[in-house]
N, C-alpha and C positions, 0 to 999 in steps of 0.2 A: 656226548653222553644226551642219553635220550630224554625229555620230560618225562615224569612218571603219570602227569596227566593222560597224556596223551599217546597213546601207542601208535608204534611205528607203520607207517605204511605195507611194510613188508608182510608185518602182523595180521593187519588187518585183511590184506588180499585175498587172504581163502574164504572170509566173511563175503567182502565187495560180491563176488565171482559166483559166488553160491545164491547171489538177490537175482530175482528176476529182473525181465526191462521194468525202469521205475514204470514208466506209461502206462505200460499194459495194470501191474501193480494200480494204478489209480484208477484205471477203466473197469477196473473188477470190483473196488471198492463202491462206485455210484450207488445209490440208491436205483438211479433212473436207469430205464430196460437199454442198455446199449449194446449196436450192432455194428460192427464193421466191414464191407466188402469190399471187393475189385471194383474195376470197370466193369466188368459182365455183368454185373451184381451178385456173386457167388458169396455166398456168408463165410470170410474170413474168423470171425471172432462175434462172441456173445458172450457177456459179461454177467455173473451167478444169479442177476435181479430179472435177465433176458431169458432166459433158463428158465429161471422159475415162475414165472407169471406168463411164461408162453407153454409151459408143461412139454417142452423139449429135453433132450440132453445132449452133452456137448455134441454127440457122436452125431447124432440123428440133423443134427443142425447146422454144425461148420463144417467147409468143404462140402458139403451134399447138395445145400440149397439155397436157391435165389432169394431175396430181398422178397421179393413176388410173391412167394408162400405164405408171410404174412401177410396181405392186402387182401381185401375184400375185390376181387376183379370187376365187381359195379360201380364200385368207386372210384379203379385206376377208369376206366373207360370214362365215369362223370368230372376226374380230372384232368384227361389229358383234351377234351372239350371244354375246359374254363382256359388251361396253359394255353391251347392254340389263340383263344380271343386278346390274351394276356400278352403272349410274344409276338404273335402276326405271321405265324408259321404252322402245317401240321406239324400235331404231337400226337405219334401213333401210342394207341395204349401199350406201354409195357414199363421198362426201367424207366427211359426216358421221361415218364408220367414225374416222377419219382427225384431225379437228379439235375433234370434241364436247369433249370431255375435255382440251385442249388451251384452249377458248375459256372453261370455266368456272373452271380451276384456275392457270392462268397461265402452262403448260407440262404438256407428258406424253413419256412416254420408253416405247417398244416396240421389237420384236424380230421383224424379220419378211424378208423377204426383196426386193428390188429386182433388175427385170429389166431387161435390157441389153437394146439394141437386136435381137441375135443371139438373144436368147432365153435367153441364161446367166443366170440366179439367182446375185444375190449377198448372202449375211448380213449384213446388215447391223443396227445400235441404232440407231434415230431420233429424236432429241429434234426438237418441235414445239413451237414458241416462237409465239405470236400476234403481228402486227404493228399498231400504233399507229397512226394518221396525228397532225398536231400537233394537234388538238380531239380530241385519246380518243378519239376512233372507231376502231374494228376495221374494218381494211382488207385485211387477208391474213393468211398464216403465211406463218413461217421453216423450214425441214426441212433441218437438221442430219444426217448421216450416216454412219456410220464401219462398215467391215467389223469384221462379229462374226468372233474366232477359233471356229473349227469342229476337233471334235475328230475326228480319225480314224476312222473304223470296221476293224475290224480282217479281215483277212481270214478268209474260211469255211476250218475245219480239214476236209481230204477227209477223213481217219481220225483221230478225235479217240480212241482208244481209243489206237493208234499214238505218238501223241505224247505221250499222257499218262505214257505208258510213258518215253519218251525223255524229259523229264522227269525222272521219276522216276529215273532210269540216271546223270543228272547229277548230283543230289544226292551231298551228301560223307553222308551218313544212311545207315543200313540199313533201308531198306523192305521185311515180310515180309508174307505174308498167309497164313493156312493154315485148314485145317480142323480145326472141332471134337475130332476124332481128334489133332489134331497134324500134320498131312501138309501139307506144303507146297505152294502153289499157286500162288506168284510170292514172286521174291526179287528184289533190285535189283543190279547188279555189285555198289555199295559194300559188299552182306551178303555176295555170294562171294568181293569180296577182302580183307574185313576177316576176315573165318573160314576163309579157307584154302581152299573146296571151287570144286569147278566144276556147274557146270550138269548134268551126267551124273547129279552123287550127289544129287540131291533125288529124286529117287524111292525111294532106299533109306534117308532120312534121316528124323525125326520133331524137332518142338522139344526133345524130353527130349535128343538129343544134342549141343544147342549149348546150354541151358543147366548152368550149372557147379550140382554139387552143394549151393550156400551158397541156391541162388537158387527149388531147387526147392517151397519153401512158398510165396513168391512166386508160382511159376507156378499151380498148385494153386488160392490168390484168384484169381488173373486167370481162370480155369476156372470157379471160382464165382460172381464176379459177372455174366461172364456168361451163365450159366444161371440168375441170379435177375433178368435183364433190364436189366442195368446197357446203358447206350450208350458208356458212355469211362470209361477209367479210367489211370493214371499209377503207374507204379512205376520204382522203381532196381532192374537187376538185373547179379548177375555171368553173360556170356558165355564160352563158351569154345571159342577154333579148334580146328581140325581138329589143330593139333599141341599141343593144349592149355593152349596162351598167355591168362591171365584179360583179357575185355574187361569195363569196366566201364561200362552204359549208363542213359541216363533212358530208360523207355519211356512212348512214349503210346500207348494204343490204342482199339480204335472194332470197336464187334460188328455184325456185321448180323445181319438176320432176315429170314425169308419165310415171313410165314402163322405168325406166331409162332415161331420155331422157328430154332433157331442155325445159318445157315448159312458164315461165317467170323469168322475174327477176323484184322481189320489192326494190323501194328504199327509202327512209327516209333522206331529207335532210334538217340540221339543218345551217340558215345563221349566220355567223359567220366572216363578214362582217366586221361589226362592231369593236367587239374581233380582228380581226387581223389589222387593223386602227390604234387601242388605242397599241396597242403590237410594231406597227411600230413604232407609234411617242416613246416610252416610250425606244425602241429600242433609236434612235433617239439622245435622249434629256443622255440617259446614256451613248452614243458617244459623247454629246455634254461636259458632265459632265466631264466623263473621261482626255477628252481633257484640259478642262480647268485647273482639279489637274496637270496632267502635266506642262502645264502651270504654274503654283503656285509653285507647285515642283522645277521648273528650276529655275522662280527668288527668290524662298527662298536660291537655293546653287549656284547661278550663280550674279558676280560682275555685275554690268551693264553699268559701262564704258567701262572693257577690255575683259567683256564677259570669265572671266578665274573663275574659281570656287571660293569659298567663303574661309573666317576662318571658317565658321561652316562644311562647308566640309574638311579642313583640319583636325579638331579638330577628326572629326567622322573614317577618314580617317588612321590617329594617332593611334586609337582604334585599329580598323581593326588589321591596318601592325603590332603593336604592341604583339597580340594575335598572329598572325602568327607567327614572329620571336621569340617570346617566348618559340611555341610547336617545331618549326625545327631547334631552336637555330642558328639563320644566324641573320647577323649584320644587321642594319638600320641605315640609313642614313637620315641628315637635312641639308639642306643649306638656311638662309634666305640672302636676296638680299636688297640695298637698293640703290636709286637713287643717286651719288653725289651730293651736291649744288643746292639740286632739287628747293628749296624756294628762290633759289637765281634766278634762272631759270626761275619761275612763274613770278616772280619780273619780271625781264627785258623783257619777250616774253610776257606773259599773259596765263592766265588761262588756255584759250582752247591751247591754242600749246603744256602748258603741261601736257595736258588730251591724246594730241597726241601724247607725250611724252611715257605716260605710254600705250597706245593702243600700240604702233610701237615694244615695249619692251616687252610685253605683246604676241607680235607672236615671236619675234625672242626665247623668250625662249621655246614654242612649238615647235617654227621649231628644235630647236635641245634639246628637251628633250627626255627619249627612251616613249616606248610604257607602262612602268610599272610604271612611274613616274608621282607623281602629283601636276602638277604644283596652285598653287592659290596667289590671290593677296592676302596677310596679313594683309595691311592696311599702307592707305597715297603710299608713292612711295617706300612701303618695299614689297617687295614678298618672300614665300616659297616654295621649292620644296620636295618632300617626295620623298626619293629614298629608295626603297625595297630592299634588299640581295645585300648590298652595303656596300663594306667596307672604311674604311678612305682614303685609299688613292683612290680608284676607284672615291668617289666622292669629290676627291680633283681635278682629271682630268679633271669630266666634270664641274667641278665651274671654271677649268682655262679657257675651251673651252665659257664659258656662257661668262666668264668677257673679252675675246678677242672679240670674234664676235657683240658683244655692243660696245665697243672701234672702232671698223673696221667699223659700222657703216656708213653710209653717211648722218647723222641727219641734218637738213632743217638750223636750225640757230648757232649750235656749239657744239665742243665735248661731247656728252654724256658716263659719264664713270658709273659703279657701283663697288659697296662693298659687299663683301662675306666672313660671318662667317656660317665655315662646321664643323658638328658634326657626328661621328658615333659609334655607342656602338651595343654588343649583349645582349639583353636586358632580365634580367631574373625576373622584376615585370612591375606594371605599372607603379609604381613610378619611374621607370630608364627612361621612354619616360617622363615625365615634366623635369629631367633631363638633358635629350637629346636637347628640345627644348631651354632650358636656358643656356645650352652650346653655344650652334648654336650662340644662342644671343650674346652670351658673345664673341664670336669670333667675329662677326659683329662688336663689339663695336673697337677689338682690330684693326682689319682691315680698322676703318674709322680714329681711332686715330693714325696709325701707316702709312697715309698719302694717305689713298683712292685708288680706282683705283687698288684695290689688293686683295686676299682673303687670309684666316686667320683662321688655321694654313697654312703655306708657306707650301710648297711641296721641299722634298728634293731634 
């Protein structure tokens, strides 16, 4: 039983037999100009696109003319010479010019002109392909051509100089040409408009009249370069307008010579005033931002009341000094100071008086510490001092100095004293630093509970 979806071959046979050769159908449908010839060059097939573009009928072209009918004989002659050089043998002007390379290489491509029936030339790109019979015998060639895009030639200019000046007048850049002594030979409209002059002003002007005094040195350099034989130069100049306004420009200069003698200096000025102002504003903003960043960094690392460095700096500096002490195998000491009975002082005299004590104490510590030491407000009424490259004996000497300076200072309300814990070690690891700070804190506890106004450990 036959499938209802597929017709039988016998039913389809009349339709198939009515269809022309499939290859011919495809060639006729191509949009390119397609022509097939036999080995003698006689055109045996031309598709509708070829007939349409070339202006022939099928009867006029097929089996009556050779492919040479479509070609310019002068181009055929030129191609024969090119092919002879390429193949290393003589190629006679004629059919061989079109088929020799395709027969050897299997395909050839050339740019040429096809001639229409009315004589008009059509620029084309042609691909030439050999055609083989079933016995693999060469039987002809297939020519597939498409129109080549052409570049329109510019129309001749009746007055080139006038057209060039019109072009210069249309640009926004300032253009000028001056003599070696600085008189103007030519300026464009943008030059006049920007510098606020009229054409009638030019005979009385020289370059000096439009150059700002700041740029006179660069202008002198320009003439020096010209007289030294340079051909081009670039500069940044400041021009001045008729009313005294400043115009900042980038200057591109060329020098003209005749018989070795300078005859003219031509310049194009590109106005960069706005850009320079923007750069200046940006630089000012960056400066302000940098200053603000410095202030922020200072606020982040400084105690607001005393002006000393804060606990954050203490931690960072301890890490740094620890690394250095480990590398150099040198001692690192820390002392922690606490104001004795400071809460009682605040309760009796008030917090402003207590703040004054902390400020004065900070000043005393700074004045009596070394430049390599780091004095910080550790928190509340506690202060810490990092002592690089200092053994315990040296740290105790410094601690005693601090204790006596504070005790002997003339305080406004009553005597102020401090208790100090001191520790020193030659660190081996970062963990040693934590132990060092903890030891100094423990020693401070011992000093306060041992009677205050003392240091711990005590000096021998």
